[in-house]
DRENPA-583833 format. One record per residue (C-alpha): x, y negated, z negated; residue in one letter; residue number from 1. Coordinates in nm, 3 decimals. Layout:
BEGIN
titor x: X y: Y z: Z residuo: a num: NUM
...
This chain:
BEGIN
titor x: -1.392 y: -2.388 z: 0.619 residuo: m num: 1
titor x: -1.484 y: -2.034 z: 0.526 residuo: t num: 2
titor x: -1.760 y: -1.837 z: 0.688 residuo: y num: 3
titor x: -1.889 y: -1.596 z: 0.425 residuo: t num: 4
titor x: -2.226 y: -1.441 z: 0.354 residuo: v num: 5
titor x: -2.287 y: -1.444 z: -0.024 residuo: p num: 6
titor x: -2.487 y: -1.119 z: -0.026 residuo: m num: 7
titor x: -2.218 y: -0.938 z: 0.172 residuo: v num: 8
titor x: -1.961 y: -1.061 z: -0.079 residuo: v num: 9
titor x: -2.174 y: -0.915 z: -0.358 residuo: k num: 10
titor x: -2.202 y: -0.579 z: -0.179 residuo: v num: 11
titor x: -1.823 y: -0.569 z: -0.150 residuo: l num: 12
titor x: -1.795 y: -0.658 z: -0.520 residuo: q num: 13
titor x: -2.015 y: -0.357 z: -0.603 residuo: v num: 14
titor x: -1.805 y: -0.125 z: -0.388 residuo: l num: 15
titor x: -1.490 y: -0.264 z: -0.553 residuo: k num: 16
titor x: -1.639 y: -0.179 z: -0.894 residuo: v num: 17
titor x: -1.682 y: 0.181 z: -0.785 residuo: f num: 18
titor x: -1.326 y: 0.193 z: -0.654 residuo: r num: 19
titor x: -1.182 y: 0.057 z: -0.977 residuo: q num: 20
titor x: -1.408 y: 0.214 z: -1.242 residuo: a num: 21
titor x: -1.500 y: 0.551 z: -1.102 residuo: g num: 22
titor x: -1.709 y: 0.732 z: -0.843 residuo: p num: 23
titor x: -2.024 y: 0.750 z: -1.062 residuo: r num: 24
titor x: -2.173 y: 0.451 z: -1.242 residuo: l num: 25
titor x: -2.506 y: 0.354 z: -1.401 residuo: a num: 26
titor x: -2.684 y: 0.033 z: -1.305 residuo: l num: 27
titor x: -2.590 y: -0.125 z: -1.638 residuo: t num: 28
titor x: -2.221 y: -0.051 z: -1.575 residuo: q num: 29
titor x: -2.231 y: -0.207 z: -1.231 residuo: v num: 30
titor x: -2.397 y: -0.520 z: -1.372 residuo: i num: 31
titor x: -2.142 y: -0.549 z: -1.651 residuo: s num: 32
titor x: -1.839 y: -0.492 z: -1.431 residuo: l num: 33
titor x: -1.944 y: -0.695 z: -1.131 residuo: s num: 34
titor x: -2.119 y: -0.985 z: -1.305 residuo: g num: 35
titor x: -2.402 y: -0.959 z: -1.051 residuo: i num: 36
titor x: -2.756 y: -1.019 z: -1.188 residuo: p num: 37
titor x: -2.969 y: -0.709 z: -1.252 residuo: k num: 38
titor x: -3.219 y: -0.764 z: -0.972 residuo: a num: 39
titor x: -2.952 y: -0.827 z: -0.707 residuo: s num: 40
titor x: -2.735 y: -0.537 z: -0.829 residuo: a num: 41
titor x: -3.031 y: -0.301 z: -0.815 residuo: f num: 42
titor x: -3.125 y: -0.405 z: -0.460 residuo: r num: 43
titor x: -2.767 y: -0.362 z: -0.342 residuo: i num: 44
titor x: -2.735 y: -0.019 z: -0.500 residuo: l num: 45
titor x: -3.066 y: 0.100 z: -0.354 residuo: e num: 46
titor x: -2.977 y: -0.035 z: -0.011 residuo: t num: 47
titor x: -2.642 y: 0.145 z: -0.018 residuo: l num: 48
titor x: -2.822 y: 0.458 z: -0.129 residuo: r num: 49
titor x: -3.084 y: 0.435 z: 0.149 residuo: s num: 50
titor x: -2.802 y: 0.397 z: 0.405 residuo: e num: 51
titor x: -2.618 y: 0.700 z: 0.269 residuo: g num: 52
titor x: -2.321 y: 0.527 z: 0.108 residuo: y num: 53
titor x: -2.439 y: 0.612 z: -0.244 residuo: l num: 54
titor x: -2.637 y: 0.900 z: -0.393 residuo: s num: 55
titor x: -2.836 y: 0.898 z: -0.714 residuo: k num: 56
titor x: -2.842 y: 1.179 z: -0.972 residuo: d num: 57
titor x: -3.117 y: 1.293 z: -1.208 residuo: l num: 58
titor x: -2.987 y: 1.060 z: -1.481 residuo: h num: 59
titor x: -3.015 y: 0.752 z: -1.261 residuo: g num: 60
titor x: -2.642 y: 0.707 z: -1.203 residuo: s num: 61
titor x: -2.505 y: 0.619 z: -0.858 residuo: y num: 62
titor x: -2.223 y: 0.805 z: -0.692 residuo: r num: 63
titor x: -2.011 y: 0.718 z: -0.387 residuo: l num: 64
titor x: -2.062 y: 0.953 z: -0.091 residuo: t num: 65
titor x: -1.831 y: 1.057 z: 0.190 residuo: y num: 66
titor x: -1.997 y: 0.809 z: 0.426 residuo: r num: 67
titor x: -1.734 y: 0.550 z: 0.331 residuo: l num: 68
titor x: -1.461 y: 0.804 z: 0.410 residuo: l num: 69
titor x: -1.604 y: 0.837 z: 0.761 residuo: e num: 70
titor x: -1.556 y: 0.464 z: 0.810 residuo: v num: 71
titor x: -1.205 y: 0.470 z: 0.657 residuo: a num: 72
titor x: -1.098 y: 0.763 z: 0.871 residuo: m num: 73
titor x: -1.156 y: 0.559 z: 1.187 residuo: v num: 74
titor x: -0.891 y: 0.312 z: 1.062 residuo: v num: 75
titor x: -0.667 y: 0.590 z: 0.936 residuo: h num: 76
titor x: -0.664 y: 0.811 z: 1.246 residuo: v num: 77
titor x: -0.650 y: 0.531 z: 1.502 residuo: r num: 78
titor x: -0.385 y: 0.318 z: 1.329 residuo: n num: 79
titor x: -0.121 y: 0.270 z: 1.603 residuo: p num: 80
titor x: 0.173 y: 0.247 z: 1.361 residuo: l num: 81
titor x: 0.065 y: 0.566 z: 1.183 residuo: r num: 82
titor x: 0.032 y: 0.738 z: 1.521 residuo: k num: 83
titor x: 0.381 y: 0.634 z: 1.623 residuo: a num: 84
titor x: 0.536 y: 0.723 z: 1.290 residuo: a num: 85
titor x: 0.365 y: 1.050 z: 1.197 residuo: l num: 86
titor x: 0.593 y: 1.298 z: 1.387 residuo: p num: 87
titor x: 0.902 y: 1.137 z: 1.235 residuo: y num: 88
titor x: 0.748 y: 1.127 z: 0.888 residuo: l num: 89
titor x: 0.667 y: 1.497 z: 0.910 residuo: e num: 90
titor x: 1.027 y: 1.571 z: 1.015 residuo: q num: 91
titor x: 1.163 y: 1.355 z: 0.735 residuo: l num: 92
titor x: 0.933 y: 1.526 z: 0.483 residuo: n num: 93
titor x: 1.070 y: 1.866 z: 0.581 residuo: r num: 94
titor x: 1.422 y: 1.736 z: 0.577 residuo: e num: 95
titor x: 1.438 y: 1.561 z: 0.234 residuo: v num: 96
titor x: 1.173 y: 1.778 z: 0.070 residuo: k num: 97
titor x: 1.029 y: 1.477 z: -0.113 residuo: e num: 98
titor x: 0.715 y: 1.271 z: -0.073 residuo: t num: 99
titor x: 0.726 y: 1.048 z: 0.233 residuo: v num: 100
titor x: 0.504 y: 0.745 z: 0.275 residuo: n num: 101
titor x: 0.402 y: 0.493 z: 0.537 residuo: l num: 102
titor x: 0.295 y: 0.145 z: 0.433 residuo: g num: 103
titor x: 0.122 y: -0.094 z: 0.673 residuo: v num: 104
titor x: 0.107 y: -0.468 z: 0.635 residuo: l num: 105
titor x: -0.256 y: -0.584 z: 0.645 residuo: e num: 106
titor x: -0.291 y: -0.956 z: 0.598 residuo: e num: 107
titor x: -0.152 y: -1.007 z: 0.246 residuo: e num: 108
titor x: -0.113 y: -0.646 z: 0.139 residuo: n num: 109
titor x: 0.099 y: -0.345 z: 0.212 residuo: v num: 110
titor x: -0.136 y: -0.047 z: 0.219 residuo: v num: 111
titor x: -0.040 y: 0.321 z: 0.199 residuo: y num: 112
titor x: -0.149 y: 0.448 z: 0.543 residuo: a num: 113
titor x: 0.007 y: 0.796 z: 0.517 residuo: e num: 114
titor x: 0.142 y: 1.012 z: 0.237 residuo: v num: 115
titor x: 0.310 y: 1.345 z: 0.296 residuo: l num: 116
titor x: 0.357 y: 1.529 z: -0.031 residuo: e num: 117
titor x: 0.671 y: 1.692 z: -0.162 residuo: s num: 118
titor x: 0.669 y: 2.067 z: -0.207 residuo: a num: 119
titor x: 0.817 y: 2.034 z: -0.554 residuo: h num: 120
titor x: 0.589 y: 2.097 z: -0.851 residuo: r num: 121
titor x: 0.709 y: 1.769 z: -1.003 residuo: l num: 122
titor x: 0.638 y: 1.511 z: -0.737 residuo: r num: 123
titor x: 0.524 y: 1.149 z: -0.683 residuo: i num: 124
titor x: 0.207 y: 1.121 z: -0.475 residuo: v num: 125
titor x: 0.051 y: 0.774 z: -0.408 residuo: p num: 126
titor x: -0.305 y: 0.761 z: -0.274 residuo: c num: 127
titor x: -0.375 y: 0.672 z: 0.089 residuo: v num: 128
titor x: -0.549 y: 0.339 z: 0.092 residuo: g num: 129
titor x: -0.395 y: 0.213 z: -0.229 residuo: s num: 130
titor x: -0.193 y: -0.107 z: -0.233 residuo: l num: 131
titor x: 0.184 y: -0.129 z: -0.268 residuo: a num: 132
titor x: 0.268 y: -0.449 z: -0.459 residuo: p num: 133
titor x: 0.514 y: -0.665 z: -0.263 residuo: l num: 134
titor x: 0.735 y: -0.728 z: -0.567 residuo: h num: 135
titor x: 0.729 y: -0.388 z: -0.742 residuo: a num: 136
titor x: 0.753 y: -0.124 z: -0.469 residuo: t num: 137
titor x: 1.016 y: -0.032 z: -0.219 residuo: a num: 138
titor x: 0.758 y: -0.045 z: 0.063 residuo: l num: 139
titor x: 0.656 y: -0.396 z: -0.044 residuo: g num: 140
titor x: 1.013 y: -0.518 z: -0.073 residuo: k num: 141
titor x: 1.115 y: -0.374 z: 0.264 residuo: a num: 142
titor x: 0.840 y: -0.576 z: 0.432 residuo: v num: 143
titor x: 0.871 y: -0.884 z: 0.212 residuo: a num: 144
titor x: 1.242 y: -0.913 z: 0.291 residuo: a num: 145
titor x: 1.135 y: -1.018 z: 0.642 residuo: h num: 146
titor x: 0.861 y: -1.260 z: 0.543 residuo: l num: 147
titor x: 0.926 y: -1.635 z: 0.520 residuo: s num: 148
titor x: 0.956 y: -1.809 z: 0.184 residuo: r num: 149
titor x: 0.627 y: -1.985 z: 0.262 residuo: e num: 150
titor x: 0.446 y: -1.657 z: 0.329 residuo: e num: 151
titor x: 0.578 y: -1.504 z: 0.005 residuo: l num: 152
titor x: 0.482 y: -1.804 z: -0.200 residuo: t num: 153
titor x: 0.133 y: -1.802 z: -0.050 residuo: s num: 154
titor x: 0.081 y: -1.435 z: -0.120 residuo: i num: 155
titor x: 0.244 y: -1.399 z: -0.460 residuo: l num: 156
titor x: 0.114 y: -1.733 z: -0.582 residuo: g num: 157
titor x: -0.235 y: -1.583 z: -0.593 residuo: k num: 158
titor x: -0.160 y: -1.301 z: -0.830 residuo: g num: 159
titor x: 0.185 y: -1.377 z: -0.962 residuo: g num: 160
titor x: 0.451 y: -1.116 z: -1.029 residuo: l num: 161
titor x: 0.251 y: -0.871 z: -1.237 residuo: k num: 162
titor x: 0.451 y: -0.653 z: -1.475 residuo: s num: 163
titor x: 0.395 y: -0.278 z: -1.442 residuo: f num: 164
titor x: 0.693 y: -0.145 z: -1.639 residuo: t num: 165
titor x: 0.985 y: -0.295 z: -1.833 residuo: p num: 166
titor x: 1.183 y: -0.280 z: -1.507 residuo: n num: 167
titor x: 0.937 y: -0.490 z: -1.299 residuo: t num: 168
titor x: 1.081 y: -0.809 z: -1.156 residuo: i num: 169
titor x: 0.863 y: -1.093 z: -1.288 residuo: t num: 170
titor x: 1.038 y: -1.416 z: -1.184 residuo: t num: 171
titor x: 1.053 y: -1.555 z: -0.831 residuo: m num: 172
titor x: 1.424 y: -1.635 z: -0.863 residuo: k num: 173
titor x: 1.515 y: -1.275 z: -0.945 residuo: a num: 174
titor x: 1.275 y: -1.147 z: -0.680 residuo: y num: 175
titor x: 1.427 y: -1.360 z: -0.405 residuo: l num: 176
titor x: 1.773 y: -1.238 z: -0.507 residuo: q num: 177
titor x: 1.651 y: -0.881 z: -0.485 residuo: d num: 178
titor x: 1.498 y: -0.949 z: -0.142 residuo: l num: 179
titor x: 1.831 y: -1.092 z: -0.021 residuo: a num: 180
titor x: 2.002 y: -0.765 z: -0.122 residuo: r num: 181
titor x: 1.727 y: -0.568 z: 0.040 residuo: t num: 182
titor x: 1.765 y: -0.758 z: 0.363 residuo: h num: 183
titor x: 2.145 y: -0.718 z: 0.361 residuo: e num: 184
titor x: 2.152 y: -0.341 z: 0.309 residuo: r num: 185
titor x: 1.844 y: -0.275 z: 0.523 residuo: g num: 186
titor x: 1.630 y: -0.093 z: 0.268 residuo: y num: 187
titor x: 1.438 y: -0.173 z: -0.048 residuo: g num: 188
titor x: 1.462 y: 0.004 z: -0.383 residuo: i num: 189
titor x: 1.198 y: 0.045 z: -0.650 residuo: d num: 190
titor x: 1.388 y: 0.151 z: -0.959 residuo: n num: 191
titor x: 1.095 y: 0.255 z: -1.185 residuo: e num: 192
titor x: 0.949 y: -0.089 z: -1.129 residuo: e num: 193
titor x: 0.590 y: 0.013 z: -1.052 residuo: e num: 194
titor x: 0.587 y: 0.342 z: -1.242 residuo: a num: 195
titor x: 0.831 y: 0.488 z: -1.492 residuo: l num: 196
titor x: 1.018 y: 0.801 z: -1.387 residuo: q num: 197
titor x: 0.962 y: 0.720 z: -1.019 residuo: c num: 198
titor x: 1.226 y: 0.580 z: -0.781 residuo: i num: 199
titor x: 1.147 y: 0.490 z: -0.423 residuo: c num: 200
titor x: 1.352 y: 0.381 z: -0.126 residuo: v num: 201
titor x: 1.204 y: 0.219 z: 0.184 residuo: a num: 202
titor x: 1.307 y: 0.074 z: 0.523 residuo: a num: 203
titor x: 1.102 y: -0.166 z: 0.737 residuo: p num: 204
titor x: 0.936 y: -0.083 z: 1.069 residuo: v num: 205
titor x: 0.919 y: -0.360 z: 1.329 residuo: f num: 206
titor x: 0.673 y: -0.422 z: 1.611 residuo: d num: 207
titor x: 0.718 y: -0.555 z: 1.961 residuo: s num: 208
titor x: 0.722 y: -0.912 z: 1.831 residuo: k num: 209
titor x: 1.008 y: -0.831 z: 1.588 residuo: s num: 210
titor x: 0.778 y: -0.858 z: 1.285 residuo: r num: 211
titor x: 0.791 y: -0.615 z: 0.992 residuo: a num: 212
titor x: 0.464 y: -0.434 z: 1.059 residuo: a num: 213
titor x: 0.515 y: -0.193 z: 0.772 residuo: g num: 214
titor x: 0.773 y: 0.037 z: 0.613 residuo: a num: 215
titor x: 0.848 y: 0.401 z: 0.546 residuo: i num: 216
titor x: 0.960 y: 0.529 z: 0.207 residuo: s num: 217
titor x: 1.063 y: 0.830 z: 0.009 residuo: v num: 218
titor x: 0.935 y: 0.868 z: -0.351 residuo: s num: 219
titor x: 1.138 y: 1.080 z: -0.592 residuo: v num: 220
titor x: 1.111 y: 1.152 z: -0.966 residuo: p num: 221
titor x: 1.399 y: 0.979 z: -1.140 residuo: s num: 222
titor x: 1.523 y: 1.313 z: -1.267 residuo: s num: 223
titor x: 1.613 y: 1.412 z: -0.909 residuo: r num: 224
titor x: 1.757 y: 1.077 z: -0.808 residuo: m num: 225
titor x: 2.110 y: 0.938 z: -0.827 residuo: s num: 226
titor x: 2.287 y: 0.632 z: -0.689 residuo: e num: 227
titor x: 2.444 y: 0.845 z: -0.423 residuo: r num: 228
titor x: 2.108 y: 0.993 z: -0.319 residuo: r num: 229
titor x: 1.954 y: 0.645 z: -0.309 residuo: i num: 230
titor x: 2.221 y: 0.542 z: -0.063 residuo: h num: 231
titor x: 2.183 y: 0.861 z: 0.142 residuo: e num: 232
titor x: 1.804 y: 0.824 z: 0.161 residuo: l num: 233
titor x: 1.834 y: 0.456 z: 0.246 residuo: g num: 234
titor x: 2.071 y: 0.529 z: 0.529 residuo: t num: 235
titor x: 1.847 y: 0.804 z: 0.665 residuo: r num: 236
titor x: 1.537 y: 0.589 z: 0.633 residuo: l num: 237
titor x: 1.702 y: 0.311 z: 0.835 residuo: k num: 238
titor x: 1.776 y: 0.563 z: 1.115 residuo: e num: 239
titor x: 1.417 y: 0.695 z: 1.118 residuo: v num: 240
titor x: 1.259 y: 0.351 z: 1.093 residuo: s num: 241
titor x: 1.474 y: 0.228 z: 1.386 residuo: r num: 242
titor x: 1.338 y: 0.513 z: 1.601 residuo: t num: 243
titor x: 0.979 y: 0.448 z: 1.496 residuo: i num: 244
titor x: 1.025 y: 0.077 z: 1.564 residuo: s num: 245
titor x: 1.150 y: 0.150 z: 1.915 residuo: e num: 246
titor x: 0.851 y: 0.376 z: 1.981 residuo: d num: 247
titor x: 0.630 y: 0.092 z: 1.848 residuo: f num: 248
titor x: 0.773 y: -0.151 z: 2.100 residuo: g num: 249
titor x: 1.058 y: -0.314 z: 1.910 residuo: f num: 250
titor x: 1.380 y: -0.401 z: 2.092 residuo: t num: 251
titor x: 1.708 y: -0.478 z: 1.918 residuo: h num: 252
titor x: 1.786 y: -0.793 z: 2.111 residuo: e num: 253
titor x: 1.684 y: -1.005 z: 1.814 residuo: t num: 254
titor x: 1.941 y: -1.048 z: 1.536 residuo: r num: 255
titor x: 1.774 y: -1.094 z: 1.200 residuo: f num: 256
titor x: 1.878 y: -1.349 z: 0.945 residuo: s num: 257
titor x: 1.744 y: -1.358 z: 0.596 residuo: s num: 258
titor x: 1.430 y: -1.576 z: 0.578 residuo: p num: 259
titor x: 1.493 y: -1.660 z: 0.210 residuo: h num: 260
């Protein structure tokens, strides 16, 4: 049994449209993209405007305000894993001089909870709050390698293995083989699988219950990456993730075996 309020679902659909299509939309665009009837869409937009979550310009278009950011920042700043990891991420960022990320497992998604940019002009910079696909990112693989087969099937069965580039793994058999390698070496690799010219390496972070609560990664343009550097970054990420895990309550008494 699900306990949902239809109107709340519609409000979230409207907000999702703004997230996907742009920060400023006309009523007709919201109706077209959300599939919500005109009268309901208008009432939702005007309610969000009256509460300060949207503003309206002279042309009648609606725009997201920073009120939503205020809500999101509560989650961002108070996230316990981010708090535990941040000092180590900052040190790692200075050390490797590349973009360093923290992904947090939230229900069925790995979400970018922190991104520390590289100082290089050519750099890879994901957006905080965006999703890291389990099958196509190093963050996702690092976490997925410690999920059960049943959990993976439940999550990936909803959206399948979407192809982002010619390198994306799109079959469950190949994906499970990749996860087995990820589990064995202790870090995941995204070899231009979500975005071309971008290679990422990630290691999982465990909580006090020995669950993979998230992962940390380094994102590097492929022009600055080599097999040797992938191994070096993977080794360093495992060291850092171990320290973060310990600060987050993890003990090494449990020996992990591959769940796949």
